A tleap script that builds the chain and sets N, CA, C and O, in Angstrom:
source leaprc.protein.ff14SB
mol = sequence {
  NILE GLU ALA ILE LEU VAL SER LYS PHE PRO
  GLN MET SER PRO GLU GLU ILE PHE LYS MET
  LEU ASP LEU LYS THR ALA ASP ILE THR GLN
  THR ARG PHE TYR ARG ASP VAL PHE ALA LEU
  GLY ALA GLN GLU GLY LYS ALA GLU GLY ARG
  ALA GLU GLY ARG ALA GLU GLY LYS ALA GLU
  GLY LYS ALA GLU GLY ILE ALA GLU GLY LYS
  ALA GLU GLY LYS ALA GLU GLY LYS GLN GLU
  GLY GLU ALA GLN LEU ILE ILE ARG LEU LEU
  HIE ARG ARG CYS GLY GLY LEU SER PRO SER
  GLU GLU THR GLN ILE ARG SER LEU ASP LEU
  ASN GLN LEU GLU SER LEU GLY GLU ALA LEU
  LEU ASP PHE THR THR ILE ALA ASP LEU GLU
  ALA TRP LEU ASN GLY ILE HIE GLN GLY CLYS
}
set mol.1.N position { -48.386 57.018 92.562 }
set mol.1.CA position { -48.158 58.044 93.569 }
set mol.1.C position { -46.672 58.379 93.623 }
set mol.1.O position { -46.280 59.540 93.742 }
set mol.2.N position { -45.856 57.329 93.531 }
set mol.2.CA position { -44.414 57.572 93.568 }
set mol.2.C position { -44.004 58.533 92.471 }
set mol.2.O position { -43.223 59.457 92.701 }
set mol.3.N position { -44.537 58.308 91.269 }
set mol.3.CA position { -44.180 59.161 90.143 }
set mol.3.C position { -44.573 60.603 90.407 }
set mol.3.O position { -43.827 61.523 90.073 }
set mol.4.N position { -45.729 60.802 90.998 }
set mol.4.CA position { -46.185 62.159 91.312 }
set mol.4.C position { -45.246 62.793 92.324 }
set mol.4.O position { -44.825 63.939 92.165 }
set mol.5.N position { -44.923 62.038 93.365 }
set mol.5.CA position { -44.025 62.576 94.387 }
set mol.5.C position { -42.647 62.893 93.812 }
set mol.5.O position { -42.065 63.937 94.107 }
set mol.6.N position { -42.140 61.995 93.002 }
set mol.6.CA position { -40.821 62.223 92.397 }
set mol.6.C position { -40.863 63.450 91.492 }
set mol.6.O position { -39.901 64.217 91.448 }
set mol.7.N position { -41.981 63.647 90.758 }
set mol.7.CA position { -42.072 64.817 89.883 }
set mol.7.C position { -42.260 66.108 90.675 }
set mol.7.O position { -41.843 67.171 90.216 }
set mol.8.N position { -42.874 66.040 91.849 }
set mol.8.CA position { -43.080 67.232 92.681 }
set mol.8.C position { -41.808 67.629 93.421 }
set mol.8.O position { -41.627 68.798 93.764 }
set mol.9.N position { -40.939 66.678 93.665 }
set mol.9.CA position { -39.679 66.948 94.365 }
set mol.9.C position { -38.507 66.482 93.495 }
set mol.9.O position { -37.832 65.514 93.844 }
set mol.10.N position { -38.259 67.149 92.380 }
set mol.10.CA position { -37.253 66.665 91.442 }
set mol.10.C position { -35.818 66.704 91.979 }
set mol.10.O position { -34.946 65.998 91.473 }
set mol.11.N position { -35.578 67.525 92.997 }
set mol.11.CA position { -34.222 67.631 93.536 }
set mol.11.C position { -33.914 66.529 94.546 }
set mol.11.O position { -32.771 66.362 94.970 }
set mol.12.N position { -34.947 65.781 94.925 }
set mol.12.CA position { -34.765 64.766 95.970 }
set mol.12.C position { -34.820 63.364 95.365 }
set mol.12.O position { -35.509 63.124 94.373 }
set mol.13.N position { -34.084 62.455 95.980 }
set mol.13.CA position { -34.140 61.061 95.558 }
set mol.13.C position { -35.410 60.428 96.120 }
set mol.13.O position { -35.982 60.942 97.081 }
set mol.14.N position { -35.856 59.317 95.529 }
set mol.14.CA position { -37.053 58.651 96.068 }
set mol.14.C position { -36.891 58.276 97.548 }
set mol.14.O position { -37.848 58.352 98.319 }
set mol.15.N position { -35.693 57.876 97.933 }
set mol.15.CA position { -35.469 57.504 99.332 }
set mol.15.C position { -35.672 58.698 100.261 }
set mol.15.O position { -36.245 58.556 101.341 }
set mol.16.N position { -35.198 59.885 99.839 }
set mol.16.CA position { -35.358 61.090 100.669 }
set mol.16.C position { -36.831 61.465 100.794 }
set mol.16.O position { -37.282 61.872 101.865 }
set mol.17.N position { -37.571 61.332 99.716 }
set mol.17.CA position { -39.006 61.650 99.749 }
set mol.17.C position { -39.721 60.697 100.702 }
set mol.17.O position { -40.533 61.140 101.514 }
set mol.18.N position { -39.437 59.392 100.619 }
set mol.18.CA position { -40.080 58.412 101.500 }
set mol.18.C position { -39.750 58.699 102.959 }
set mol.18.O position { -40.611 58.592 103.832 }
set mol.19.N position { -38.515 59.060 103.212 }
set mol.19.CA position { -38.102 59.343 104.593 }
set mol.19.C position { -38.813 60.590 105.100 }
set mol.19.O position { -39.286 60.618 106.236 }
set mol.20.N position { -38.891 61.638 104.248 }
set mol.20.CA position { -39.526 62.889 104.631 }
set mol.20.C position { -41.004 62.665 104.958 }
set mol.20.O position { -41.524 63.248 105.909 }
set mol.21.N position { -41.673 61.832 104.180 }
set mol.21.CA position { -43.105 61.596 104.387 }
set mol.21.C position { -43.382 60.386 105.272 }
set mol.21.O position { -44.532 59.991 105.464 }
set mol.22.N position { -42.324 59.813 105.800 }
set mol.22.CA position { -42.422 58.649 106.676 }
set mol.22.C position { -43.195 57.507 105.993 }
set mol.22.O position { -44.084 56.890 106.579 }
set mol.23.N position { -42.819 57.255 104.730 }
set mol.23.CA position { -43.439 56.173 103.966 }
set mol.23.C position { -42.475 54.999 103.894 }
set mol.23.O position { -41.259 55.160 103.996 }
set mol.24.N position { -43.045 53.821 103.717 }
set mol.24.CA position { -42.212 52.641 103.532 }
set mol.24.C position { -41.665 52.662 102.103 }
set mol.24.O position { -42.343 53.084 101.165 }
set mol.25.N position { -40.448 52.206 101.966 }
set mol.25.CA position { -39.837 52.168 100.640 }
set mol.25.C position { -40.486 51.048 99.833 }
set mol.25.O position { -40.582 49.904 100.279 }
set mol.26.N position { -40.922 51.411 98.645 }
set mol.26.CA position { -41.541 50.434 97.748 }
set mol.26.C position { -40.586 50.174 96.587 }
set mol.26.O position { -39.767 51.020 96.228 }
set mol.27.N position { -40.713 49.006 96.025 }
set mol.27.CA position { -39.897 48.667 94.859 }
set mol.27.C position { -40.582 49.257 93.632 }
set mol.27.O position { -41.593 48.737 93.161 }
set mol.28.N position { -40.019 50.348 93.121 }
set mol.28.CA position { -40.631 51.068 92.008 }
set mol.28.C position { -40.744 50.188 90.760 }
set mol.28.O position { -41.611 50.406 89.914 }
set mol.29.N position { -39.859 49.191 90.657 }
set mol.29.CA position { -39.896 48.326 89.475 }
set mol.29.C position { -41.142 47.451 89.439 }
set mol.29.O position { -41.449 46.849 88.410 }
set mol.30.N position { -41.855 47.377 90.545 }
set mol.30.CA position { -43.065 46.556 90.601 }
set mol.30.C position { -44.326 47.351 90.304 }
set mol.30.O position { -45.427 46.801 90.322 }
set mol.31.N position { -44.173 48.651 90.029 }
set mol.31.CA position { -45.355 49.475 89.765 }
set mol.31.C position { -45.751 49.385 88.293 }
set mol.31.O position { -44.927 49.123 87.417 }
set mol.32.N position { -47.022 49.608 88.061 }
set mol.32.CA position { -47.529 49.584 86.691 }
set mol.32.C position { -46.900 50.706 85.872 }
set mol.32.O position { -46.559 50.521 84.703 }
set mol.33.N position { -46.750 51.869 86.496 }
set mol.33.CA position { -46.143 53.008 85.818 }
set mol.33.C position { -44.750 52.641 85.305 }
set mol.33.O position { -44.407 52.924 84.157 }
set mol.34.N position { -43.964 52.019 86.157 }
set mol.34.CA position { -42.604 51.628 85.778 }
set mol.34.C position { -42.643 50.636 84.613 }
set mol.34.O position { -41.900 50.774 83.641 }
set mol.35.N position { -43.517 49.637 84.726 }
set mol.35.CA position { -43.609 48.637 83.658 }
set mol.35.C position { -44.040 49.273 82.335 }
set mol.35.O position { -43.516 48.920 81.279 }
set mol.36.N position { -44.998 50.216 82.390 }
set mol.36.CA position { -45.450 50.896 81.174 }
set mol.36.C position { -44.327 51.728 80.552 }
set mol.36.O position { -44.108 51.700 79.341 }
set mol.37.N position { -43.623 52.467 81.408 }
set mol.37.CA position { -42.519 53.293 80.915 }
set mol.37.C position { -41.412 52.400 80.355 }
set mol.37.O position { -40.825 52.706 79.317 }
set mol.38.N position { -41.133 51.302 81.044 }
set mol.38.CA position { -40.101 50.376 80.583 }
set mol.38.C position { -40.486 49.780 79.224 }
set mol.38.O position { -39.646 49.678 78.330 }
set mol.39.N position { -41.747 49.392 79.073 }
set mol.39.CA position { -42.219 48.824 77.806 }
set mol.39.C position { -42.123 49.856 76.682 }
set mol.39.O position { -41.717 49.535 75.565 }
set mol.40.N position { -42.499 51.094 76.990 }
set mol.40.CA position { -42.408 52.161 75.997 }
set mol.40.C position { -40.950 52.380 75.588 }
set mol.40.O position { -40.651 52.541 74.405 }
set mol.41.N position { -40.051 52.386 76.564 }
set mol.41.CA position { -38.620 52.543 76.271 }
set mol.41.C position { -38.101 51.398 75.421 }
set mol.41.O position { -37.301 51.606 74.509 }
set mol.42.N position { -38.557 50.192 75.720 }
set mol.42.CA position { -38.126 49.029 74.942 }
set mol.42.C position { -38.604 49.146 73.493 }
set mol.42.O position { -37.855 48.840 72.565 }
set mol.43.N position { -39.852 49.589 73.298 }
set mol.43.CA position { -40.377 49.767 71.939 }
set mol.43.C position { -39.580 50.820 71.179 }
set mol.43.O position { -39.221 50.631 70.017 }
set mol.44.N position { -39.309 51.942 71.865 }
set mol.44.CA position { -38.534 53.004 71.215 }
set mol.44.C position { -37.127 52.512 70.882 }
set mol.44.O position { -36.589 52.827 69.821 }
set mol.45.N position { -36.537 51.741 71.789 }
set mol.45.CA position { -35.197 51.199 71.554 }
set mol.45.C position { -35.174 50.259 70.359 }
set mol.45.O position { -34.254 50.301 69.542 }
set mol.46.N position { -36.194 49.409 70.261 }
set mol.46.CA position { -36.268 48.494 69.116 }
set mol.46.C position { -36.415 49.268 67.809 }
set mol.46.O position { -35.758 48.961 66.814 }
set mol.47.N position { -37.288 50.277 67.825 }
set mol.47.CA position { -37.499 51.080 66.615 }
set mol.47.C position { -36.210 51.793 66.216 }
set mol.47.O position { -35.850 51.842 65.039 }
set mol.48.N position { -35.518 52.349 67.220 }
set mol.48.CA position { -34.252 53.029 66.950 }
set mol.48.C position { -33.219 52.047 66.401 }
set mol.48.O position { -32.490 52.356 65.459 }
set mol.49.N position { -33.171 50.865 67.003 }
set mol.49.CA position { -32.232 49.837 66.555 }
set mol.49.C position { -32.508 49.407 65.125 }
set mol.49.O position { -31.585 49.225 64.331 }
set mol.50.N position { -33.785 49.245 64.802 }
set mol.50.CA position { -34.142 48.878 63.431 }
set mol.50.C position { -33.716 49.968 62.449 }
set mol.50.O position { -33.152 49.685 61.392 }
set mol.51.N position { -33.998 51.224 62.820 }
set mol.51.CA position { -33.642 52.342 61.936 }
set mol.51.C position { -32.132 52.405 61.729 }
set mol.51.O position { -31.660 52.588 60.607 }
set mol.52.N position { -31.377 52.253 62.819 }
set mol.52.CA position { -29.916 52.276 62.707 }
set mol.52.C position { -29.431 51.093 61.869 }
set mol.52.O position { -28.529 51.234 61.043 }
set mol.53.N position { -30.039 49.927 62.090 }
set mol.53.CA position { -29.658 48.742 61.319 }
set mol.53.C position { -29.919 48.929 59.834 }
set mol.53.O position { -29.097 48.556 58.998 }
set mol.54.N position { -31.072 49.509 59.512 }
set mol.54.CA position { -31.383 49.766 58.098 }
set mol.54.C position { -30.373 50.740 57.491 }
set mol.54.O position { -29.878 50.535 56.383 }
set mol.55.N position { -30.078 51.811 58.247 }
set mol.55.CA position { -29.127 52.809 57.742 }
set mol.55.C position { -27.754 52.183 57.521 }
set mol.55.O position { -27.113 52.422 56.498 }
set mol.56.N position { -27.305 51.380 58.486 }
set mol.56.CA position { -26.006 50.716 58.338 }
set mol.56.C position { -26.035 49.741 57.163 }
set mol.56.O position { -25.081 49.663 56.389 }
set mol.57.N position { -27.133 49.000 57.036 }
set mol.57.CA position { -27.261 48.052 55.929 }
set mol.57.C position { -27.224 48.753 54.578 }
set mol.57.O position { -26.575 48.286 53.643 }
set mol.58.N position { -27.931 49.885 54.484 }
set mol.58.CA position { -27.914 50.641 53.228 }
set mol.58.C position { -26.507 51.142 52.926 }
set mol.58.O position { -26.040 51.059 51.790 }
set mol.59.N position { -25.834 51.664 53.953 }
set mol.59.CA position { -24.479 52.190 53.750 }
set mol.59.C position { -23.531 51.076 53.308 }
set mol.59.O position { -22.737 51.258 52.385 }
set mol.60.N position { -23.620 49.921 53.973 }
set mol.60.CA position { -22.760 48.797 53.600 }
set mol.60.C position { -23.085 48.309 52.187 }
set mol.60.O position { -22.187 48.020 51.397 }
set mol.61.N position { -24.375 48.223 51.884 }
set mol.61.CA position { -24.787 47.793 50.545 }
set mol.61.C position { -24.297 48.752 49.471 }
set mol.61.O position { -23.850 48.335 48.402 }
set mol.62.N position { -24.388 50.039 49.770 }
set mol.62.CA position { -23.927 51.042 48.809 }
set mol.62.C position { -22.424 50.915 48.599 }
set mol.62.O position { -21.943 50.965 47.467 }
set mol.63.N position { -21.682 50.749 49.697 }
set mol.63.CA position { -20.220 50.610 49.596 }
set mol.63.C position { -19.853 49.362 48.791 }
set mol.63.O position { -18.957 49.400 47.947 }
set mol.64.N position { -20.553 48.255 49.060 }
set mol.64.CA position { -20.288 47.025 48.302 }
set mol.64.C position { -20.614 47.215 46.824 }
set mol.64.O position { -19.872 46.766 45.951 }
set mol.65.N position { -21.726 47.881 46.556 }
set mol.65.CA position { -22.123 48.129 45.168 }
set mol.65.C position { -21.100 48.980 44.432 }
set mol.65.O position { -20.780 48.722 43.272 }
set mol.66.N position { -20.589 49.997 45.120 }
set mol.66.CA position { -19.572 50.855 44.504 }
set mol.66.C position { -18.316 50.051 44.219 }
set mol.66.O position { -17.733 50.156 43.139 }
set mol.67.N position { -17.899 49.242 45.196 }
set mol.67.CA position { -16.682 48.432 45.015 }
set mol.67.C position { -16.857 47.443 43.860 }
set mol.67.O position { -15.960 47.281 43.032 }
set mol.68.N position { -18.014 46.785 43.811 }
set mol.68.CA position { -18.268 45.839 42.719 }
set mol.68.C position { -18.310 46.555 41.376 }
set mol.68.O position { -17.787 46.057 40.379 }
set mol.69.N position { -18.936 47.727 41.360 }
set mol.69.CA position { -19.011 48.502 40.124 }
set mol.69.C position { -17.631 48.907 39.629 }
set mol.69.O position { -17.340 48.841 38.434 }
set mol.70.N position { -16.782 49.329 40.568 }
set mol.70.CA position { -15.412 49.703 40.184 }
set mol.70.C position { -14.662 48.498 39.626 }
set mol.70.O position { -13.973 48.600 38.612 }
set mol.71.N position { -14.801 47.365 40.293 }
set mol.71.CA position { -14.101 46.154 39.841 }
set mol.71.C position { -14.585 45.741 38.452 }
set mol.71.O position { -13.783 45.400 37.583 }
set mol.72.N position { -15.901 45.774 38.252 }
set mol.72.CA position { -16.444 45.417 36.938 }
set mol.72.C position { -15.989 46.409 35.876 }
set mol.72.O position { -15.660 46.023 34.755 }
set mol.73.N position { -15.973 47.685 36.237 }
set mol.73.CA position { -15.533 48.715 35.296 }
set mol.73.C position { -14.077 48.533 34.904 }
set mol.73.O position { -13.715 48.683 33.737 }
set mol.74.N position { -13.240 48.207 35.890 }
set mol.74.CA position { -11.823 47.968 35.588 }
set mol.74.C position { -11.664 46.767 34.660 }
set mol.74.O position { -10.892 46.808 33.702 }
set mol.75.N position { -12.400 45.702 34.955 }
set mol.75.CA position { -12.302 44.492 34.127 }
set mol.75.C position { -12.763 44.779 32.700 }
set mol.75.O position { -12.123 44.357 31.736 }
set mol.76.N position { -13.884 45.503 32.573 }
set mol.76.CA position { -14.377 45.843 31.233 }
set mol.76.C position { -13.388 46.733 30.503 }
set mol.76.O position { -13.127 46.543 29.316 }
set mol.77.N position { -12.838 47.709 31.223 }
set mol.77.CA position { -11.864 48.613 30.611 }
set mol.77.C position { -10.626 47.873 30.144 }
set mol.77.O position { -10.090 48.147 29.070 }
set mol.78.N position { -10.178 46.935 30.960 }
set mol.78.CA position { -8.998 46.150 30.583 }
set mol.78.C position { -9.294 45.317 29.337 }
set mol.78.O position { -8.478 45.255 28.418 }
set mol.79.N position { -10.463 44.680 29.311 }
set mol.79.CA position { -10.844 43.845 28.167 }
set mol.79.C position { -10.947 44.705 26.911 }
set mol.79.O position { -10.434 44.332 25.856 }
set mol.80.N position { -11.613 45.859 27.024 }
set mol.80.CA position { -11.781 46.728 25.855 }
set mol.80.C position { -10.434 47.262 25.371 }
set mol.80.O position { -10.180 47.323 24.168 }
set mol.81.N position { -9.575 47.648 26.313 }
set mol.81.CA position { -8.260 48.162 25.941 }
set mol.81.C position { -7.409 47.116 25.249 }
set mol.81.O position { -6.730 47.400 24.262 }
set mol.82.N position { -7.455 45.912 25.775 }
set mol.82.CA position { -6.676 44.829 25.163 }
set mol.82.C position { -7.216 44.500 23.771 }
set mol.82.O position { -6.441 44.275 22.842 }
set mol.83.N position { -8.534 44.472 23.625 }
set mol.83.CA position { -9.131 44.204 22.309 }
set mol.83.C position { -8.708 45.284 21.314 }
set mol.83.O position { -8.355 44.984 20.173 }
set mol.84.N position { -8.747 46.537 21.754 }
set mol.84.CA position { -8.369 47.641 20.864 }
set mol.84.C position { -6.907 47.534 20.444 }
set mol.84.O position { -6.578 47.750 19.278 }
set mol.85.N position { -6.033 47.204 21.386 }
set mol.85.CA position { -4.613 47.060 21.067 }
set mol.85.C position { -4.385 45.916 20.071 }
set mol.85.O position { -3.620 46.060 19.118 }
set mol.86.N position { -5.045 44.797 20.296 }
set mol.86.CA position { -4.887 43.646 19.396 }
set mol.86.C position { -5.394 43.984 17.998 }
set mol.86.O position { -4.777 43.594 17.007 }
set mol.87.N position { -6.501 44.696 17.909 }
set mol.87.CA position { -7.027 45.103 16.597 }
set mol.87.C position { -6.012 45.996 15.883 }
set mol.87.O position { -5.779 45.838 14.685 }
set mol.88.N position { -5.414 46.928 16.611 }
set mol.88.CA position { -4.401 47.804 16.002 }
set mol.88.C position { -3.190 46.997 15.537 }
set mol.88.O position { -2.666 47.224 14.446 }
set mol.89.N position { -2.752 46.054 16.371 }
set mol.89.CA position { -1.600 45.227 15.987 }
set mol.89.C position { -1.912 44.373 14.759 }
set mol.89.O position { -1.070 44.208 13.876 }
set mol.90.N position { -3.135 43.831 14.711 }
set mol.90.CA position { -3.531 43.014 13.554 }
set mol.90.C position { -3.611 43.855 12.284 }
set mol.90.O position { -3.223 43.398 11.209 }
set mol.91.N position { -4.117 45.091 12.406 }
set mol.91.CA position { -4.149 45.984 11.239 }
set mol.91.C position { -2.724 46.185 10.711 }
set mol.91.O position { -2.478 46.152 9.505 }
set mol.92.N position { -1.833 46.388 11.614 }
set mol.92.CA position { -0.446 46.645 11.211 }
set mol.92.C position { 0.225 45.382 10.647 }
set mol.92.O position { 0.991 45.453 9.686 }
set mol.93.N position { -0.071 44.247 11.250 }
set mol.93.CA position { 0.598 42.993 10.866 }
set mol.93.C position { -0.009 42.378 9.606 }
set mol.93.O position { 0.709 41.897 8.730 }
set mol.94.N position { -1.359 42.399 9.526 }
set mol.94.CA position { -2.033 41.642 8.461 }
set mol.94.C position { -2.826 42.514 7.495 }
set mol.94.O position { -3.339 42.001 6.500 }
set mol.95.N position { -2.942 43.781 7.746 }
set mol.95.CA position { -3.764 44.639 6.896 }
set mol.95.C position { -5.126 44.868 7.536 }
set mol.95.O position { -5.319 44.600 8.722 }
set mol.96.N position { -6.060 45.363 6.747 }
set mol.96.CA position { -7.385 45.705 7.259 }
set mol.96.C position { -8.182 44.499 7.736 }
set mol.96.O position { -8.064 43.401 7.193 }
set mol.97.N position { -8.987 44.724 8.754 }
set mol.97.CA position { -9.885 43.681 9.275 }
set mol.97.C position { -11.310 44.016 8.859 }
set mol.97.O position { -11.667 45.185 8.714 }
set mol.98.N position { -12.108 42.992 8.673 }
set mol.98.CA position { -13.521 43.224 8.374 }
set mol.98.C position { -14.232 43.612 9.674 }
set mol.98.O position { -13.757 43.297 10.765 }
set mol.99.N position { -15.374 44.298 9.549 }
set mol.99.CA position { -16.148 44.625 10.751 }
set mol.99.C position { -16.524 43.373 11.550 }
set mol.99.O position { -16.568 43.405 12.780 }
set mol.100.N position { -16.793 42.279 10.848 }
set mol.100.CA position { -17.140 41.020 11.514 }
set mol.100.C position { -15.973 40.511 12.355 }
set mol.100.O position { -16.159 40.047 13.480 }
set mol.101.N position { -14.774 40.604 11.797 }
set mol.101.CA position { -13.590 40.142 12.542 }
set mol.101.C position { -13.348 41.021 13.772 }
set mol.101.O position { -13.011 40.522 14.845 }
set mol.102.N position { -13.525 42.337 13.602 }
set mol.102.CA position { -13.359 43.237 14.748 }
set mol.102.C position { -14.387 42.926 15.832 }
set mol.102.O position { -14.065 42.929 17.020 }
set mol.103.N position { -15.615 42.659 15.421 }
set mol.103.CA position { -16.673 42.319 16.382 }
set mol.103.C position { -16.334 41.027 17.114 }
set mol.103.O position { -16.515 40.931 18.328 }
set mol.104.N position { -15.846 40.038 16.382 }
set mol.104.CA position { -15.464 38.765 17.012 }
set mol.104.C position { -14.348 38.983 18.032 }
set mol.104.O position { -14.371 38.407 19.119 }
set mol.105.N position { -13.380 39.811 17.677 }
set mol.105.CA position { -12.262 40.074 18.591 }
set mol.105.C position { -12.764 40.798 19.837 }
set mol.105.O position { -12.362 40.459 20.950 }
set mol.106.N position { -13.637 41.790 19.665 }
set mol.106.CA position { -14.164 42.549 20.812 }
set mol.106.C position { -15.013 41.666 21.739 }
set mol.106.O position { -15.179 41.979 22.918 }
set mol.107.N position { -15.544 40.567 21.202 }
set mol.107.CA position { -16.393 39.689 22.028 }
set mol.107.C position { -15.586 38.647 22.812 }
set mol.107.O position { -16.145 37.916 23.629 }
set mol.108.N position { -14.284 38.581 22.567 }
set mol.108.CA position { -13.450 37.600 23.281 }
set mol.108.C position { -13.264 38.022 24.735 }
set mol.108.O position { -13.234 39.212 25.050 }
set mol.109.N position { -13.140 37.024 25.617 }
set mol.109.CA position { -12.852 37.357 27.015 }
set mol.109.C position { -11.360 37.648 27.165 }
set mol.109.O position { -10.590 37.481 26.219 }
set mol.110.N position { -10.965 38.075 28.339 }
set mol.110.CA position { -9.593 38.519 28.569 }
set mol.110.C position { -8.569 37.415 28.303 }
set mol.110.O position { -7.526 37.676 27.704 }
set mol.111.N position { -8.849 36.201 28.737 }
set mol.111.CA position { -7.915 35.089 28.497 }
set mol.111.C position { -7.747 34.815 27.005 }
set mol.111.O position { -6.636 34.580 26.529 }
set mol.112.N position { -8.854 34.848 26.279 }
set mol.112.CA position { -8.791 34.617 24.832 }
set mol.112.C position { -8.017 35.737 24.136 }
set mol.112.O position { -7.252 35.493 23.203 }
set mol.113.N position { -8.230 36.973 24.608 }
set mol.113.CA position { -7.493 38.097 24.023 }
set mol.113.C position { -5.994 37.954 24.266 }
set mol.113.O position { -5.183 38.246 23.387 }
set mol.114.N position { -5.635 37.503 25.460 }
set mol.114.CA position { -4.214 37.300 25.754 }
set mol.114.C position { -3.627 36.213 24.854 }
set mol.114.O position { -2.503 36.343 24.367 }
set mol.115.N position { -4.385 35.151 24.637 }
set mol.115.CA position { -3.928 34.082 23.729 }
set mol.115.C position { -3.771 34.607 22.306 }
set mol.115.O position { -2.789 34.307 21.627 }
set mol.116.N position { -4.748 35.390 21.867 }
set mol.116.CA position { -4.675 35.974 20.521 }
set mol.116.C position { -3.484 36.918 20.417 }
set mol.116.O position { -2.806 36.958 19.390 }
set mol.117.N position { -3.230 37.672 21.472 }
set mol.117.CA position { -2.090 38.586 21.472 }
set mol.117.C position { -0.770 37.861 21.264 }
set mol.117.O position { 0.119 38.366 20.578 }
set mol.118.N position { -0.642 36.688 21.847 }
set mol.118.CA position { 0.574 35.893 21.649 }
set mol.118.C position { 0.582 35.246 20.263 }
set mol.118.O position { 1.613 35.215 19.592 }
set mol.119.N position { -0.577 34.729 19.840 }
set mol.119.CA position { -0.659 34.025 18.554 }
set mol.119.C position { -0.411 34.965 17.380 }
set mol.119.O position { 0.182 34.563 16.380 }
set mol.120.N position { -0.858 36.209 17.493 }
set mol.120.CA position { -0.741 37.121 16.353 }
set mol.120.C position { 0.711 37.417 15.987 }
set mol.120.O position { 0.990 37.894 14.886 }
set mol.121.N position { 1.631 37.138 16.898 }
set mol.121.CA position { 3.047 37.337 16.573 }
set mol.121.C position { 3.500 36.406 15.448 }
set mol.121.O position { 4.471 36.689 14.745 }
set mol.122.N position { 2.785 35.296 15.289 }
set mol.122.CA position { 3.125 34.332 14.238 }
set mol.122.C position { 2.270 34.503 12.981 }
set mol.122.O position { 2.522 33.836 11.977 }
set mol.123.N position { 1.264 35.383 13.014 }
set mol.123.CA position { 0.386 35.579 11.857 }
set mol.123.C position { 1.139 36.326 10.756 }
set mol.123.O position { 1.958 37.207 11.015 }
set mol.124.N position { 0.829 35.940 9.522 }
set mol.124.CA position { 1.380 36.673 8.373 }
set mol.124.C position { 0.269 37.193 7.464 }
set mol.124.O position { 0.469 38.132 6.694 }
set mol.125.N position { -0.919 36.559 7.565 }
set mol.125.CA position { -2.049 36.990 6.731 }
set mol.125.C position { -3.329 36.963 7.561 }
set mol.125.O position { -3.372 36.435 8.673 }
set mol.126.N position { -4.354 37.548 6.981 }
set mol.126.CA position { -5.682 37.529 7.613 }
set mol.126.C position { -6.179 36.096 7.752 }
set mol.126.O position { -6.937 35.794 8.674 }
set mol.127.N position { -5.767 35.217 6.859 }
set mol.127.CA position { -6.187 33.809 6.925 }
set mol.127.C position { -5.746 33.181 8.246 }
set mol.127.O position { -6.449 32.334 8.796 }
set mol.128.N position { -4.583 33.595 8.756 }
set mol.128.CA position { -4.122 33.074 10.051 }
set mol.128.C position { -5.085 33.493 11.167 }
set mol.128.O position { -5.426 32.695 12.040 }
set mol.129.N position { -5.515 34.751 11.122 }
set mol.129.CA position { -6.482 35.245 12.115 }
set mol.129.C position { -7.800 34.489 11.988 }
set mol.129.O position { -8.372 34.059 12.989 }
set mol.130.N position { -8.277 34.329 10.760 }
set mol.130.CA position { -9.550 33.628 10.539 }
set mol.130.C position { -9.477 32.198 11.059 }
set mol.130.O position { -10.428 31.706 11.667 }
set mol.131.N position { -8.362 31.537 10.822 }
set mol.131.CA position { -8.197 30.160 11.315 }
set mol.131.C position { -8.200 30.146 12.842 }
set mol.131.O position { -8.801 29.267 13.459 }
set mol.132.N position { -7.533 31.112 13.439 }
set mol.132.CA position { -7.481 31.183 14.907 }
set mol.132.C position { -8.883 31.421 15.473 }
set mol.132.O position { -9.292 30.754 16.423 }
set mol.133.N position { -9.617 32.370 14.890 }
set mol.133.CA position { -10.982 32.667 15.353 }
set mol.133.C position { -11.896 31.460 15.171 }
set mol.133.O position { -12.718 31.174 16.042 }
set mol.134.N position { -11.766 30.747 14.047 }
set mol.134.CA position { -12.572 29.537 13.828 }
set mol.134.C position { -12.252 28.484 14.877 }
set mol.134.O position { -13.146 27.784 15.351 }
set mol.135.N position { -10.982 28.370 15.240 }
set mol.135.CA position { -10.586 27.414 16.281 }
set mol.135.C position { -11.205 27.750 17.629 }
set mol.135.O position { -11.591 26.854 18.380 }
set mol.136.N position { -11.299 29.029 17.933 }
set mol.136.CA position { -11.929 29.469 19.195 }
set mol.136.C position { -13.407 29.113 19.179 }
set mol.136.O position { -13.935 28.595 20.163 }
set mol.137.N position { -14.076 29.389 18.066 }
set mol.137.CA position { -15.519 29.139 17.982 }
set mol.137.C position { -15.841 27.650 17.946 }
set mol.137.O position { -16.898 27.235 18.420 }
set mol.138.N position { -14.951 26.851 17.394 }
set mol.138.CA position { -15.178 25.400 17.382 }
set mol.138.C position { -14.953 24.817 18.768 }
set mol.138.O position { -15.530 23.785 19.109 }
set mol.139.N position { -14.118 25.469 19.568 }
set mol.139.CA position { -13.842 24.983 20.921 }
set mol.139.C position { -14.984 25.241 21.886 }
set mol.139.O position { -15.007 24.664 22.973 }
set mol.140.N position { -15.934 26.094 21.518 }
set mol.140.CA position { -17.052 26.423 22.419 }
set mol.140.C position { -18.110 25.365 22.415 }
set mol.140.O position { -19.113 25.492 23.117 }
savepdb mol mol.pdb
quit
């Protein structure tokens, strides 16, 4: 009944309506209507919260994925660039490399490439490179 009265007199507060009709003030929170509306609001709030949480989670996941992808791309680019530079330096220092030797060099990690970059300063022949590569493979 309260809901009907409140909807019929939208400009008036519940207290004004009760006073006008000489009714006793009731605790609206104890009515079934209030509990039903409150439960419906709680369900809608939970659904909204879940949707917002999913959206935020997707956005955060996407941002993390982009950051990780950039970091991996930079690392790969650095490794590939260093391998290419070392291959060029070896061509100049020792002559032509076999495709197998180039493949072995490209498969080295960044630390190994840095070590090879320092070691190649002492190389005079391809045999020096082959010995160095054999030493790396024996160490694994």
